[in-house]
C-alpha positions as CSV (number, residue, x, y, z in Angstrom):
1,M,22.1,-7.2,-7.0
2,V,18.6,-6.2,-8.9
3,D,15.2,-5.6,-7.3
4,L,12.5,-8.1,-8.9
5,G,10.6,-7.4,-7.0
6,Q,10.3,-10.6,-5.8
7,V,7.5,-12.1,-3.1
8,F,6.6,-15.6,-3.2
9,T,3.6,-17.4,-2.2
10,T,2.5,-19.4,-0.3
11,K,1.6,-23.3,-1.2
12,R,-1.8,-23.1,0.8
13,V,-2.5,-19.9,-1.0
14,S,-1.0,-21.3,-4.6
15,D,-3.7,-24.5,-4.0
16,F,-6.8,-21.9,-3.8
17,M,-5.5,-19.8,-6.1
18,V,-5.3,-22.6,-8.6
19,S,-9.1,-23.9,-7.1
20,L,-10.5,-20.9,-8.3
21,F,-10.4,-22.3,-12.0
22,S,-13.9,-23.5,-12.7
23,K,-12.9,-25.9,-15.2
24,E,-9.9,-27.7,-16.6
25,P,-8.2,-25.7,-18.7
26,L,-5.9,-28.2,-21.5
27,S,-3.0,-24.7,-21.8
28,F,-2.1,-22.7,-18.4
29,L,0.7,-19.9,-18.8
30,D,2.6,-18.5,-15.5
31,P,4.3,-15.5,-16.5
32,C,7.0,-15.2,-13.4
33,F,7.2,-18.6,-12.1
34,G,9.5,-17.9,-9.3
35,E,9.8,-20.7,-7.0
36,G,7.3,-22.6,-8.8
37,V,4.4,-22.8,-6.5
38,F,1.6,-22.4,-9.1
39,I,3.3,-24.5,-11.0
40,K,3.3,-27.2,-8.3
41,S,-0.4,-26.8,-7.3
42,L,-1.8,-26.5,-11.1
43,L,-0.2,-30.6,-11.5
44,A,-3.6,-31.4,-9.0
45,L,-5.9,-30.0,-12.6
46,S,-3.8,-32.7,-14.8
47,P,-3.2,-30.0,-17.7
48,K,-2.0,-31.0,-20.9
49,R,0.7,-28.4,-21.4
50,I,1.7,-25.7,-19.1
51,T,4.1,-22.6,-20.0
52,G,6.2,-20.7,-17.3
53,Y,9.1,-17.3,-18.1
54,E,11.4,-16.8,-15.2
55,L,13.4,-13.7,-16.1
56,D,16.0,-14.2,-12.6
57,S,18.2,-18.0,-14.1
58,N,19.0,-19.0,-10.3
59,L,15.5,-19.5,-9.3
60,F,14.9,-21.1,-13.5
61,N,17.8,-23.5,-12.5
62,N,16.9,-24.2,-9.0
63,F,13.4,-25.3,-10.2
64,Q,14.7,-26.9,-13.7
65,L,16.7,-29.2,-11.3
66,E,14.3,-30.1,-8.6
67,I,11.4,-30.9,-11.7
68,N,13.8,-32.7,-14.3
69,N,12.3,-35.8,-15.5
70,K,9.8,-36.3,-13.4
71,F,6.3,-35.5,-15.1
72,T,4.9,-36.2,-18.4
73,L,2.9,-33.1,-19.5
74,D,4.3,-31.2,-21.8
75,L,6.2,-28.5,-19.6
76,K,7.7,-25.2,-21.6
77,L,10.1,-23.3,-18.7
78,R,11.8,-20.3,-20.5
79,N,14.8,-18.3,-18.8
80,Q,13.8,-15.0,-20.5
81,D,11.3,-11.8,-19.7
82,F,7.8,-12.1,-20.2
83,L,6.7,-8.6,-20.9
84,L,9.0,-8.0,-24.6
85,S,8.7,-11.6,-25.7
86,H,7.1,-12.4,-28.5
87,I,4.0,-14.5,-27.7
88,S,1.5,-16.0,-30.4
89,E,-0.1,-19.1,-28.0
90,K,-3.0,-18.2,-26.6
91,Y,-4.2,-20.0,-23.1
92,D,-6.8,-21.3,-21.8
93,G,-5.8,-20.6,-18.2
94,I,-3.0,-17.7,-16.5
95,I,-1.7,-17.8,-13.4
96,L,0.5,-15.5,-11.6
97,N,1.9,-13.4,-9.0
98,P,3.6,-10.3,-10.8
99,P,6.7,-8.2,-9.2
100,Y,6.2,-6.0,-7.7
101,L,7.7,-3.1,-8.3
102,R,6.6,0.7,-7.8
103,H,6.8,2.5,-11.6
104,E,10.4,4.7,-10.3
105,K,12.1,1.4,-10.3
106,I,11.1,0.0,-13.8
107,D,14.3,1.4,-15.3
108,S,16.6,-0.5,-12.8
109,L,15.6,-3.6,-15.0
110,S,17.6,-1.8,-17.8
111,D,20.0,-4.5,-17.7
112,F,17.7,-6.8,-18.8
113,G,16.5,-4.6,-21.8
114,I,13.1,-3.6,-19.6
115,T,12.7,0.1,-19.0
116,K,9.3,2.4,-19.0
117,K,10.6,3.4,-22.7
118,N,10.8,-0.3,-23.9
119,L,7.7,-1.4,-22.5
120,K,5.8,2.1,-23.9
121,S,6.7,1.5,-27.6
122,K,5.0,-1.8,-27.2
123,E,1.3,-1.0,-28.9
124,I,-0.2,-3.9,-26.3
125,F,0.8,-1.0,-23.7
126,K,0.3,2.1,-25.1
127,E,-3.3,2.3,-22.9
128,L,-1.1,2.2,-19.7
129,P,-0.3,5.7,-17.6
130,S,3.3,6.2,-17.4
131,N,3.5,6.1,-13.5
132,S,1.6,2.4,-14.2
133,N,3.2,-0.3,-11.5
134,F,5.6,-3.4,-12.6
135,Y,2.0,-5.7,-12.2
136,M,0.1,-3.5,-14.3
137,Y,2.2,-4.5,-17.5
138,F,1.7,-8.1,-16.1
139,I,-2.1,-8.0,-16.1
140,T,-2.2,-6.3,-19.3
141,K,0.1,-9.3,-21.1
142,C,-1.7,-11.5,-20.1
143,L,-5.2,-10.9,-21.1
144,S,-4.2,-10.2,-24.3
145,L,-3.0,-13.5,-24.4
146,L,-5.9,-15.6,-22.8
147,K,-8.3,-17.4,-25.3
148,E,-11.8,-17.1,-25.4
149,D,-13.8,-18.0,-22.0
150,G,-10.1,-18.1,-20.8
151,E,-9.9,-18.2,-16.6
152,M,-7.3,-15.4,-15.8
153,V,-6.2,-15.7,-11.2
154,I,-4.0,-13.4,-9.9
155,I,-2.4,-12.1,-6.6
156,F,-1.0,-8.5,-6.5
157,P,-1.5,-5.3,-3.8
158,G,-4.9,-4.8,-2.8
159,S,-3.8,-1.0,-2.6
160,W,-5.1,-0.5,-6.0
161,K,-8.6,0.1,-5.4
162,G,-9.8,3.3,-5.1
163,S,-7.0,4.3,-6.7
164,T,-6.2,5.8,-10.5
165,N,-4.9,1.8,-10.9
166,E,-8.2,0.5,-10.7
167,K,-9.6,2.7,-13.2
168,V,-6.9,2.1,-15.3
169,L,-7.5,-1.6,-14.6
170,N,-10.7,-1.4,-15.2
171,N,-10.3,0.2,-18.7
172,I,-8.0,-2.9,-19.9
173,I,-9.8,-5.4,-19.0
174,E,-13.1,-3.6,-20.6
175,I,-10.3,-3.4,-23.7
176,Y,-9.7,-6.4,-23.5
177,S,-13.7,-8.1,-23.5
178,S,-13.2,-9.7,-19.9
179,K,-14.8,-9.1,-16.9
180,I,-13.7,-9.6,-13.3
181,V,-16.0,-12.6,-11.7
182,S,-14.3,-12.8,-7.6
183,K,-12.5,-10.4,-5.6
184,I,-11.0,-12.5,-2.4
185,N,-9.2,-9.9,0.3
186,I,-6.4,-11.4,1.9
187,I,-5.7,-11.0,5.3
188,G,-2.5,-12.9,7.4
189,N,0.5,-13.3,5.6
190,A,0.0,-14.8,2.2
191,F,3.7,-15.0,1.0
192,E,6.8,-16.5,2.0
193,T,8.5,-13.9,3.3
194,S,5.5,-12.0,5.1
195,P,5.6,-8.2,3.7
196,L,3.1,-5.8,5.1
197,V,1.5,-5.6,2.1
198,D,-2.1,-5.2,1.3
199,V,-3.5,-8.0,-1.3
200,I,-6.1,-9.5,-3.4
201,V,-7.0,-12.7,-5.4
202,L,-9.3,-11.5,-8.9
203,K,-10.2,-14.2,-11.1
204,I,-11.1,-12.7,-14.5
205,V,-12.7,-14.3,-17.4
206,K,-12.6,-13.4,-21.1
207,T,-16.3,-13.0,-22.3
208,K,-18.7,-10.9,-23.0
209,N,-21.3,-12.3,-21.2
210,D,-22.1,-10.4,-18.0
211,K,-21.1,-11.7,-14.7
212,T,-21.9,-10.5,-11.4
213,V,-19.2,-10.3,-9.2
214,K,-18.3,-12.3,-6.0
215,E,-16.4,-10.6,-3.3
216,R,-15.3,-12.7,-0.1
217,N,-12.2,-12.6,1.7
218,L,-9.5,-15.1,2.9
219,F,-8.6,-15.5,6.2
220,I,-5.3,-16.5,7.2
221,T,-3.5,-17.4,10.8
222,E,-0.2,-19.0,11.4
223,D,-2.5,-21.9,12.2
224,D,-6.2,-22.1,10.6
225,F,-6.9,-21.2,6.6
226,K,-10.4,-19.9,6.2
227,E,-12.8,-18.5,3.9
228,S,-15.3,-15.6,5.5
229,D,-17.2,-13.0,4.3
230,L,-16.0,-9.7,5.3
231,K,-18.8,-7.3,5.1
232,Y,-20.9,-10.1,7.4
233,N,-22.4,-8.3,10.1
234,L,-20.6,-5.5,9.7
235,P,-22.7,-1.8,9.1
236,D,-22.7,0.5,6.5
237,F,-23.8,3.6,7.0
238,D,-23.9,6.5,5.0
239,L,-23.7,9.5,8.0
240,G,-25.2,11.9,6.1
241,F,-21.8,14.4,5.5
242,P,-21.4,16.5,3.0
243,I,-18.1,17.5,3.1
244,N,-14.5,16.4,2.4
245,I,-11.3,16.6,3.9
246,L,-9.7,18.1,1.4
247,K,-12.0,21.3,2.2
248,Y,-10.5,21.7,6.0
249,A,-7.1,20.5,5.6
250,N,-4.3,19.3,2.4
251,T,-2.3,16.3,3.6
252,K,1.0,15.1,2.4
253,R,3.5,12.6,3.7
254,G,6.2,13.5,6.1
255,L,10.4,13.5,5.4
256,T,11.5,10.6,3.7
257,T,15.2,10.4,3.7
258,G,16.9,7.5,1.9
259,A,18.4,5.8,4.2
260,N,17.8,6.4,8.0
261,S,21.5,5.3,9.3
262,I,23.2,8.6,7.6
263,F,20.7,11.1,8.2
264,V,19.0,9.9,11.7
265,N,20.8,10.1,14.6
266,P,24.4,10.9,12.4
267,S,27.8,10.3,14.3
268,I,29.3,13.5,13.6
269,R,31.4,15.4,16.3
270,K,30.4,19.1,15.4
271,T,27.4,20.2,13.2
272,S,24.8,22.7,12.9
273,N,22.8,21.1,10.9
274,L,20.8,18.6,13.4
275,K,17.4,19.3,13.9
276,K,14.7,17.3,16.2
277,I,13.0,14.7,14.0
278,I,9.9,13.0,14.9
279,S,10.3,9.0,14.1
280,S,7.3,7.2,15.0
281,P,3.8,7.3,16.8
282,K,5.4,4.5,19.7
283,D,6.9,8.0,20.7
284,I,4.3,10.3,21.1
285,I,2.5,10.3,24.5
286,G,-1.4,11.2,23.6
287,Y,-2.2,13.7,21.5
288,N,-0.1,16.4,21.9
289,A,3.3,15.8,19.7
290,N,5.5,18.6,22.5
291,N,5.1,14.8,24.6
292,T,7.5,13.2,22.3
293,R,10.2,11.7,22.4
294,M,12.8,12.8,19.3
295,D,15.5,11.7,17.3
296,N,17.8,14.2,15.5
297,I,18.3,14.6,11.7
298,L,20.9,16.0,9.4
299,Y,19.2,18.7,7.9
300,I,20.6,20.3,4.9
301,T,18.6,22.2,2.5
302,K,20.1,24.0,-0.3
303,D,20.9,27.6,2.0
304,S,22.7,25.5,4.7
305,K,26.4,25.8,5.2
306,L,28.1,22.5,6.2
307,N,31.2,22.4,8.6
308,D,35.2,20.5,8.2
309,D,33.2,17.3,9.9
310,E,30.0,17.3,8.1
311,I,31.9,17.5,4.8
312,V,34.1,14.8,5.6
313,Y,31.1,12.9,7.0
314,L,29.2,13.2,4.1
315,E,32.0,12.5,1.2
316,N,32.8,8.9,3.3
317,W,29.5,7.7,2.9
318,Q,29.3,9.3,-1.0
319,R,32.4,6.7,-1.6
320,T,30.2,3.9,0.3
321,I,27.0,4.7,-1.4
322,I,29.4,4.6,-4.8
323,E,31.0,1.6,-3.7
324,T,27.6,-0.3,-2.8
325,E,25.4,0.9,-5.8
326,K,23.3,1.5,-2.7
327,P,20.3,2.9,-2.0
328,K,19.7,3.3,-5.5
329,T,17.7,6.4,-4.4
330,L,21.0,8.3,-2.9
331,H,23.2,6.5,-5.9
332,K,21.1,7.8,-9.1
333,K,21.5,11.1,-7.8
334,I,25.6,10.9,-7.4
335,Q,25.3,9.7,-10.5
336,K,23.5,12.8,-11.8
337,R,25.7,14.8,-10.3
338,Q,23.0,16.4,-7.3
339,E,23.5,17.4,-4.0
340,W,22.3,13.9,-3.1
341,Y,22.1,14.7,1.1
342,T,19.5,17.8,0.6
343,F,16.0,18.2,1.6
344,K,12.9,20.6,0.3
345,K,12.7,23.1,3.1
346,T,9.2,22.0,4.7
347,N,7.2,23.1,7.1
348,Y,5.9,19.6,8.9
349,E,3.7,21.9,11.7
350,G,-0.3,21.2,11.7
351,I,-2.0,17.5,12.6
352,I,0.0,14.4,12.1
353,F,-1.3,10.7,11.7
354,G,0.8,7.7,12.2
355,Y,-1.2,5.8,9.5
356,I,-0.3,2.1,10.3
357,I,-2.9,0.9,13.1
358,R,-2.9,-1.0,15.3
359,D,-5.3,-0.2,18.8
360,K,-5.7,3.5,19.8
361,I,-6.6,5.2,16.6
362,R,-5.2,9.1,16.9
363,F,-4.9,12.6,15.7
364,I,-1.9,14.3,17.2
365,L,-1.7,18.4,17.0
366,N,2.6,19.1,16.3
367,D,2.9,22.7,16.8
368,T,6.5,21.8,17.5
369,D,9.5,22.7,14.3
370,A,10.4,19.1,14.3
371,I,10.3,17.4,11.1
372,V,8.0,14.6,10.8
373,R,9.2,11.7,9.3
374,D,7.6,9.3,6.8
375,N,5.2,6.9,9.0
376,F,2.8,9.8,9.1
377,Y,0.9,11.8,7.4
378,V,0.9,15.8,8.1
379,I,-2.8,17.2,7.6
380,T,-2.3,21.1,7.1
381,P,-5.6,22.5,8.4
382,I,-7.6,25.0,6.5
383,I,-9.8,25.9,9.0
384,N,-9.8,26.3,13.0
385,K,-7.1,23.5,13.9
386,Y,-9.0,22.8,17.5
387,I,-11.9,21.9,15.7
388,L,-10.7,20.1,13.2
389,L,-8.6,18.4,15.9
390,S,-12.1,17.6,16.8
391,L,-13.6,16.4,13.6
392,L,-10.9,14.0,13.3
393,N,-10.5,12.5,16.8
394,N,-14.7,10.9,17.2
395,H,-15.8,7.8,16.8
396,Y,-17.8,9.4,13.4
397,T,-14.2,9.7,11.7
398,Y,-12.7,6.4,12.9
399,Y,-15.7,4.5,12.0
400,Q,-14.5,5.4,8.1
401,L,-11.2,4.2,8.8
402,E,-12.0,1.2,10.2
403,K,-14.4,0.6,6.5
404,L,-12.0,2.4,4.3
405,G,-8.5,1.0,5.3
406,K,-6.9,-2.0,4.4
407,R,-6.1,-4.9,6.9
408,H,-3.0,-6.5,6.9
409,G,-3.4,-9.5,9.9
410,K,-2.6,-9.5,13.2
411,G,-4.6,-7.1,13.7
412,V,-2.9,-3.9,12.0
413,L,-4.6,-1.4,9.5
414,K,-3.3,0.3,7.5
415,I,-4.6,3.7,6.2
416,Q,-3.4,5.2,2.6
417,K,-3.5,8.7,1.7
418,Y,-6.2,8.2,-1.0
419,D,-8.3,6.5,2.0
420,L,-7.7,9.8,4.1
421,D,-9.2,11.6,1.5
422,L,-12.2,10.0,1.0
423,I,-13.2,10.8,5.3
424,V,-16.5,13.2,5.3
425,F,-17.1,15.8,7.6
426,P,-20.1,17.6,8.6
427,D,-20.3,21.1,7.3
428,I,-19.4,23.6,10.2
429,S,-20.9,26.8,8.6
430,K,-24.2,25.3,9.3
431,M,-22.9,24.2,12.8
432,E,-25.0,26.3,15.2
433,T,-21.9,29.0,17.2
434,K,-22.1,27.0,20.8
435,D,-21.0,23.7,19.3
436,M,-18.0,25.4,17.3
437,V,-17.3,26.9,20.6
438,K,-17.7,23.4,22.2
439,L,-15.5,21.2,19.4
440,E,-12.8,23.6,19.6
441,S,-12.8,23.7,23.7
442,L,-12.5,20.1,23.3
443,G,-10.2,20.2,20.6
444,K,-7.4,22.2,22.9
445,K,-8.8,19.9,25.9
446,I,-7.8,17.1,24.0
447,I,-3.7,17.8,23.5
448,N,-3.9,18.9,27.6
449,H,-5.5,16.3,29.2
450,E,-4.3,12.5,28.4
451,S,-6.4,10.7,31.3
452,D,-10.1,12.1,30.2
453,H,-9.6,11.8,26.7
454,L,-11.8,8.6,26.4
455,K,-14.4,11.2,27.6
456,I,-13.2,13.7,25.4
457,I,-13.5,11.8,22.5
458,E,-17.1,10.9,23.6
459,N,-18.1,14.2,24.0
460,I,-17.1,15.9,20.8
461,S,-18.4,12.5,18.9
462,K,-22.3,13.5,20.8
463,I,-21.7,17.2,19.0
464,I,-21.2,15.4,15.8
465,S,-24.1,13.0,16.6
466,N,-26.2,16.3,15.9
467,Y,-25.6,16.8,12.1
468,S,-25.0,13.0,11.2
469,C,-28.2,10.6,10.2
470,V,-26.7,7.9,12.1
471,S,-27.3,8.9,16.3
472,Y,-24.6,8.5,18.7
473,Q,-24.9,4.6,19.9
474,Q,-24.8,3.4,16.7
475,I,-21.6,4.7,15.8
476,I,-20.1,3.6,19.1
477,E,-21.5,-0.1,18.3
478,A,-20.4,-0.2,14.5
479,S,-17.2,1.2,15.7
480,K,-17.0,-1.6,18.1
481,I,-17.7,-4.2,15.8
482,Y,-15.3,-2.8,12.9
483,K,-12.2,-3.1,15.6
484,K,-13.4,-6.3,16.9
485,D,-13.3,-8.3,13.8
486,R,-10.1,-6.5,12.7
487,M,-8.3,-7.5,16.4
488,D,-9.9,-10.9,16.4
489,V,-8.5,-12.3,12.9
């Protein structure tokens, strides 16, 4: 079954989004109405006309049966692709939850006539980079269909913030003479299936007039639904650090297998191609990967030799992948006659960081020869690894991560790679020699003394405070406030 990137908005969030329209538009558009939750919420505004598009025939038919003969307004529902359809009408209001598909998966919709090539052949999409995710195409076309002074309300991944997509979106909004007037960060379960995804609601108005952007925060819990100011009483310090992490280290993501059931802990009797893999931060005790429960991974590179058992194992899996066409990434490799089971040989030594944070933030030294899974970022030091370990494991860095990370409800904080790339440090070339020696010593201690790690982190933070315009006590208090605010949601 083709992945259409469908994630369904809850009724509470749908009602909230509809309430953001400042007037009662005469005509509305929902370009991908899914189960019809927005259309139901829109009825409260008593519009004269609603137009809806939905590619999924099952969803279309189900909703059409549900609303048949119930409403007197002009309701036009179309079971067709929105992006490539010719639409001449303009709308007073547009509301949407676009498909959550990464740009790599767009071509998987070729059965519907949707491919990157077909989309890019349209003049309207020429400003979009080739790596634009699917929702960017929906936003672009919707902006082109908005009347003067019309309003658009959209919910989509908050990961666009600080990324290339944010710059592209701002450019597209400017091209269509529009302005963002509201940004609402969603913390909690905004969707029916509650996926772990950072989302934001934007309200965009088509106007040439200057508009003040209002940023708010929407908290959703099991029993409550409220708005609050995310920045209320949350400290916002300039630490005064001049050096970006990219000057001290390189960062990459751990290994993605494409199918853990095939490669991780495989059921092969005889194999010479097993390696250890660090699968989860939960398996690591302390700040040293040596203290880790590891899985086995069938790690085959282009130079590996396969025995009979391995050949039979891989042939059986290849037949299964061809029959089921899953996983898609491996199926495509097989279709292209590529060696779908091989990995690029990579060194995963360095400092590893589990980027889904629940309680404790940890940067962990990995000097083993184990593979590291994509649950981690792998930070390869350019400077002394123990000094870098200290620069990462302290309250100044933790404070930055709490500020930069995206909240996902239930106390979860997710750090994207571009968030991590924004971390700043003191200039170690201007540190006193005694402080450099202490940072190196403390970096070595933290990997060997789990019981003392809180004291070690405290001592590292005190040294770094000598090079910041924010005092040690201030940063401790700020870190506590951010963490408490996150954990209490």
